[in-house]
Every structure is written in C-alpha cells, then in structure tokens.
N, C-alpha and C positions, 0 to 999 in steps of 0.2 A: 314283847308281847302283854303288859303289866296290865292286868285287870280281867287278861282271860280267862270265862267262865267255860267251862263245855256242860249243861243241866242233863239229869235223866233224858232220856227221849218220852215225850208228850203225849205218849200215845191215849191216853184217856179225854184228851181234848180233840173235838169237831176240826176238820183238815181249815176252818178261816180260822177259829181263833187261833191256833198252830201257825197261823201264814202270818195274822198280826201282830203274833207274841215277836212272830224269827224279825217283823219290820221295825217292832219295837226295839230288838238287842238289838238291829244293824243299826239304828240311830243311835242310841247310846252309845256303842264302841267307837260310832265315826266322831260323835262331839267328844267322848274322853279321853280320847286319841287325837284331838282336831285334825281330822281327813278335810271333813266337810264343811262349809263357814256354808251361810243362807247368802243367795245369789252368785253362787262358783259357777265356772263352767267346767263340766267334768267330760272327757272322751272314757268311753268304756270301751277295752280291747275285746273285740270279741271274734272267735274264732267262728264257733257256730256249735259250739260243745257244750255239752251239759253247766257246766259250770258259771260259763260266762254268759251262757242264755240267762240262767239264776241272776246272774250278777245285772244285766241289764233292766228286768224286769222289778229286781226289786228296788233298785234304785228309783223307776220309776214311780212306784210305789209310795218308795218314802216322797219322793219329789212333789207326788200330788198331794198328801194328808199332815208331812208333820219339817219337813223341809225345802224350802220351795229352791231348787235348785236348775240349773240346764242342761239337759243329759244330752249327749252328744255320742257317736259310736265314731272306730276305726278297727277296717279289716286287713289286718297282712296275709295276701296269697304268696306263699314259699316258692309254688311253682314246679314241688317235687311230687304233686301225688294224682298229676293228672285231669283225668277226669272226678275222681274223689276230690280235689283241690277245683274246682269246677261247680261241683255238686256243691261244697262248703257256702263258695261265695256267692251263690245263685240264693240260699236257704238265706243267707247274714243278707243278702239285699232286700227279701222279698218278708223277714223278721223285722227289719228296721222303718218298712213302709208303712206295713201295718198297726204300728203305732206312733209312727210320723216322728222318727228319729231322724235326725238328720246323721248320714253316714259317710266316710270316707274310704275307700277301698284302695291300698297299698298295693303292685305285681313288682316282686324279687326277680332279680335277675340271675343266670348261672348261680342259683341251689343246686340245680340238678348234682353237681357234680360234687361238691360242698355240703354234705347233709347232716355233716354230726349235730350233736346240738346243740356245742358252745357258739359254731358257725350260723347257723340258724337263728341263735337266742339273739347274739351279737349285731346279725341283722335288721333282726325287727325290732332291737330298742333303736338301731339306729331311724328306721323308719318312723319309729314313735318323735326319736328327738327331732325331727325335721316334722315333722305336728304339731309339735310343742312351741318350738321357734317361732310360727306362724302365732301361735297363740299363745303370749307367753305369760299370761295371769291365770291355764287353764290348767286342771289336773288330770293325771289318767289314771284308769284304772283298772287294776287285774284283776282276776279273778283268782287268784291265789287262795286253798284250802289250809287248814287245821293239818292238814293229812300231808299236802305238799311241802309244809313246814316241817312237819314230824318225819317223811321222806328225807328233805335237805340236813333234818340234823342227825340219821342214820348214819347218812355220807360222809358228813364231816367228819363227824366221830369215827367212823373206821379210817377214814386217811392222815388220820392225827391233827384235827384244825388246830388252830389259838382261839381261845374264847372268842377275840372277836367273829370267828367263822361259825361256833355254836351258838350264839344267838339267834342263829337261822332266818328267813326272811324276813328282812324288816316289814314292820308295816306301813312305815311312811320312809320315804328316800327322794328328798327337792318336790319334783312334781308330779314322783309317781305314790298312788296310796292301793292300799289292802285291806277294802272295807271287810273280804272274806277268810281274814284271816283266824276268825273265831269260829267259825262252824266246820264240823266234817262235813266229808264227801256224800253221807249217809243221810245227815240233816237237808241237804243241798237238794238230794235225789227225794227226799219225803216232800221237801217243797216246788219242786219241778214237776212231780203227779198230781199234789192238789190242785197245783193251777193249769193243770190241762197242756203244760209246754212243752213243744212241739223242740229237739235239738239234733245233729246228727252227730255221727260217731267217727272217729280218727283211727282208721285201724291201723297205723302205728303205734298208737297205745296197747294193742292188745301184744306187740312185738318185746321180743324177752332179747334183744340186739341191748336194749340200753337197761344203761346198769341201773335210772327210776324205777324204769315196767320191774325191774325184774324182784326190787325192791316192795313196790306196790305191791305185787301180784304173787310171789313167794314169800317174802318175809313178813309184812306186816299182819297177814293172814294169824300164821304161826303165834306172834304177840299177841294177837286180840285173841285167840283161843286158849293162851295162858293165864293172862291178866284181863280179861274179860272186854266190856265195853268204858270200863274208868281205866284202858288203859291210855286215850285219848286225854284225859283229867290230866294223871299224872304225867304224860309231856307237854301240855298246856301249862303245867306249876314248875316244870322242872327248867323248860323256856322263858317264864317269867322271871325264873330266879338266877340265871343264869344272866341274861339282861340287866337285872336290878345290880348285880354283882360289876356287872363290865361298865355302866354307868356311875357307880361308884367310882370304879378303878380311872376313869375317865376323867372326872370329876378333879379327883387325886393330882392326876397328869396334868389337865392345865394348869393346876394350881403349880407343880413344879415345872412347866414350861416357864409359865411366867415367870419363873426365879432365874433359869436355868439359860433359856433364848434372849438376843436382843436383836429383832426385827428393824429391817432397814427394807426398802422400796426393790432393794435388789437383791438383796442378800441377806442371809440367816447365821447369829455368832452363837458360838456356843461356848459358853464357860466353862473350861474345862476342868477345872477346879472344883464345881460343884455335878457336873456330869458324870468325873468320877465316881462321888460318893451316890450315887442314884441307884436303888435295886436297877438289877439286870433287866427288868419287865419293860421298866421305866425306861430304862438306857435304847433299848428296842424301839417301842410308842414315839419315841424321842426321832429318834433315825428315819420312820415311816414319817412322820409328821412333817419334817423336813423336806423329805423329797416329795412330798404329797403339796406341797407348798407353792411348787411349780409345776407337777407332774400328777391331778388330784388322778387316786389309783383306784380301782374296786378289789383289788385282790392282796394278797400280801406275800412277802416276801418270804422265802427259804429263812430257815434258821442258820443254815450254812454262810448263805448271804448276809443276814443281820452281823454274824459271828467277827466277820472280815471287816464292814466297813467298823463299826465297835471295836474292834483291834485297832484299826489304822487311827482312829481319834482318841485312843488313852495311848497307843505306845510309838505313834511313826516321828519320826524326827521333824525338827523344826523345819517346815518350807517344804514338806510330801507334800505330794498332790494326787487324790484317789478320783479318778473319774467313775461315778458312783452309777448313775441311772441315762439312757438318754443322754444331753448334754450337761447334766446336773454334778458339781464338780465339791470335792470336801477338799479344802487347803489348810497346811496343820500352821498354825503361828503361835509365837509365844503363850502365851494365855489362854488364847481362841482358837477355836476353828474353823475356818467360813465357809457356809455353804453358797455358792451359787451360781448361775447358770451362764454357762457359756455360749456365745455365738460362737459358728462353725465357721473357720478361715476359710478364705476362696480356694486354696489349694486341697478343699476335702470335697470340692463339688463335683457331686455323684456322675459315674460316667458311665458310658457302654459300646458295647464292641461286637459285633458278629462273629460269629465261630461256624464255619461250613465245615463237612464233612472232609476227613482225611486232611487237616489244616491244624496250627498252629496261633495262638494267637497272646501276645503281651499286655496285660491286663497290670497296671502298676509296676507293683514287686513280682507279680506271678506270671509265668507261664502256663496256659491250658494247651492242650493237644487232645483228639479226638480220630479213632480210626474205626474201622470196622473189623468185628472178628465174627470166630463162627462161636454156637456153642463148646466146642472141644477148645477154646482157647482161655474160657473162662473160668479162670482159676483165683477165690477169694482167698486173701493175704491178712494179715494185719496191718497192712499199709494203706492209712486211710488217704494217702496222696493218690492213690489208685479205685476206681470205680468202672464196672461194669453195669450200661444200665439195656431195658429193652426199650429198641428205637422206632418201635412199631407205629405211635403215635408221632414221634417226632415230625417234624417241617421246618427244614433247615431254611435260613441260618439261623442257631442256638443264637441267645441272647447272653452277654455274661457283662452283670451288671452290680453295684452296689445295693447294700441293701437300703429299703424305701418302709417307710414308716406303713403300716397296714400289711406289709406281707405277712402274708400266712401258710404253709405245706403240713405234708404230711410225713412225719419223721418215719425214715424206717425201724418197725418194732415198736413204736407206740399204739399205733391202733387208732387216732385220731388226728385230728386239725391241731397245732398249736400256732403262735405266732411264731412269729420268726425272733423277735425281741425278745420275748420269756426262751425260748429256744436259747439264746446270747447268756440270757442271764443264768438258766442254769450249768453253763458250760461254765460258767465265769468268763464270759470276754468281757472284757470294757468298752466302756464307749469307742477308744480310738482304734480299737483293733476292730472292734465291729463295722466301723464304714473302710473298713480297708481286703474286707473277705470277698474272693469274689463268690458271686451267683449262678448258677448255668440256669438260663430259663429258655421255655420250648413257649412261646409266646408268652401269656399270663402266667403259665404254670412253672414253678420253682423243679427243676430237677434235682439238682444238687447244690449244696452248697460246698462250695470245694473245700475239699481235705477235712469235712465234719462228719457231713450225715446227706445221705440218698433219699430222697421221695420215694414215699411207698409204693407210689402210681407207675414208677418207671424202674422197681426188680425188676430182674431178671427170674425166668420162669420157663419150664420146659417148651411152650409153644409159640413164645417167640419168634417172630420170623426175622426180624434184624436185632445184631445186635453190639454193641460201639464201648469201645474204651477209652473212658475219659482218665485223664492223668494231670494234674497241679504239679508244675515245679516252684520252690521259690528262690527266691534268686539269692545267690550265696549259700543255697543249699543244695546236695545233689536230689 
C-alpha cells in the first residue's frame, strides 16, 4: 500500500468538488499502483452493497473523463439468503441496466449447507476465475476498502501472522485489483450520499457470529474513539511500512535464492552448504518457494511444519526422503537436496467401498464396521478408532474412500469448515499416509476421517433418533 494517504474530510468543499477530488484520487491511486491502463477491460464485482455500488459508479466516471476503459460487472448469488439474495440480484441487474453496463450473474449451488466465510469466499473466487479464463486479458476489481484492510491486519496480528500476512490485502494480485484500498468506508458513504446512489443492505453484515463483523462493530469504534479520525491514517502508514520492509526482504531473498537454488524443468536443487548458513527466516521462505514452484499457495505453512522440513534438509542422512506436501518430495543427496514432484503409482489409485448398516468392510489395510446402538450405549473414550454418530440424516450405504483434492469437512470442535488437506497438514500426516486413510462419507458429505476426526454435523446429541457406532481396525493391530 505504498503511497496511500488518507486526508482529513473535505467538509468545507461542495459535494460536486469533493466527488471530483475523489475521482482524481482514484485516478492517481490506479496509476501509481499500475492497476488500470487505457483500453483495459475491468469487471467490477458488485454485490449491490454500498462499497461495490460506489466502485462501479466511480470507475464509470473515471472512464468517461480521465481514463478510457471498458467497464463490465459480475454478480455472484450465493443462494443462501433466500428472498434477500433474489432482491440483491434484481437490484444489481437494474443498476447495471440503467448504466448500460454488461453484467454476468453467477448462481452458486449447495452453499446453504456450507456457509462459513472461507467456503463462500473460495466459491466466489472460483466463479471469478472461471470468468477471467474466458477473458484472459481482463482485470477484476473488488471493492475492498481501507477499513477492510485494517480489519484484516487486526485479525492477522491477533492470530500471530507472519510478516507476509501482516501486509494486509494486496492492492494487486494477478488479474485482481483493489482500487478502493485508499478510501475509508466513511469517505465512500459520503460519495454515495452526494451522488444519491441506491444500494442494498446485506443483513449478515450486522451478525456478530462472524469475527470480522465483531471487529467492525465492537472493536474499531473503540479504536476510533481513543485515537480519533487519524486512526486510519496511522494504520495506513503502518501497512505501508510493513509492505516496504517485506519488499526489501523479498528483494534480498531473490538474490539469495539465485545463489542457493538450481532450477531444472522438473526439479529444484538446494545447495546444502549455502542453505545451512542462511538466516532461519530465509530458510523458511526458501522452503515455501520450493513447494510453491509446484503448487502455488495462497496461505502459509505453520512454523512447526517449516521446522520439520528445515530439520530434514540440514540433518537427514544421504538418501533420506521427505514427502512434504501433496506429491512434492524432498530427497537428501550428498551436496544438495532435490525437490521434485512425484507421480502417483498405479497402486495408489483411489478406490471406494459401500458400507451398509450392521456390516464390516475391508478397505486396504483397514476394516471398518458400523452397528446401530441406543443412546445409553454411547460411551465416549480416548479411543480414536471408535466413534459414535447421529444417523438421522444418513442414507445407506455409506461410502468409504480415500482423500480427494478439494475435500472439505467440519472438524468437530473447530467451529468452521476446513479443507481436508489442511487438516492433514496440521496433523502432520505425510503425503503417503494421507492417501491411505479411509474417509467415511454420507453422499457428498464427510462423516468421519477414520481414526482421526468426526464431522461436527454428525455428532451425537440428545434429540438423535438413530445412533450408530463406527469402528476401524488396522491390519496387524487389535
């Protein structure tokens, strides 16, 4: 966010002059960050809310007077708010039609059973990626504001994020641009009011069930009361400083990576002697770089995970192999560590087996059985190979299968959904073992990662009418 300035409110100026100044500031921000060039096609992600309405309107003004660009729009209907979602879509269609803006509407399916923030965001961006694949030279603008960036910084700071995470929301990431990151929500509200723009309210924005909303409605007002309106200017400056230092770190890392790594079409070699003398921060960044060369990541690995790989690189014996992530493998040689991607052998083909009530099924080295029990028979213990489930929504046969890319479930006790691959990473399950663990499914929903974790949706409660006992035995173990 280098160069972001948040001026004091220009209340002494007329509304028309303030609007003109905002458009000029928008133009300067886009030019200084190289977000938009003449004749670009820009899709605006419009929900119908205040911020996205203001973004579409201001970019249209920009295109008329300062920068000739082709403005289009995309609206994603998640399908989880019933009549309210239909109202939003109708409003967006009308808003775009009045301004002769080409609009693409995407309807998501199945979101009503997985409506946590992460899942919805992932589905929304998948819709964006599909759109961009049809328009490879286009850009997609989202209406993230300085308020959003401050909220993100506070969340990540409280959770112990890395320096990379503390950079906040990037102004630009590939085809995605955030032209409003220099504006506060109050400034956008002022623009909307002076332009007499209509917009819709998302009722979920007021719900305190979401962490971001609790920060927005409960924490930020306290900060503003204590520090005054200059709170945003201070946070913007801090974000600018963090980004500046991270860019310096990345510049030095790029130099060290050139000295430490040898890149080949199908592998990367790490020079052991040079690696050992790097500062630990550069070692962790180098590990992340090597894995990302095969699987571009939009999140960071845990410190524990990095420590494990770092220890392997420095101390493992010659010939040792570490399956690090997906099918990325680290192989210890005499002078180098080879990072490569291994193909899955035919023996690892993923299979599935049906599991009916009161039966047992052999699945690889595992045997899984299920039987109906009464509530009085439910006795929870430390034995992870036995689990009790509520069977009210179960439709037999259940399916036992291996992990598949994209699998997601609601781990008991976590309070939100999680990708199974992330769950395995947190549990320190290597790539080979991950492909062996049975997963019990009810249709498309995961019920149990056998011997590891139950899905929250199938936990036993007092009103359950049907209860089943699941048990897994591993070959060679009692």
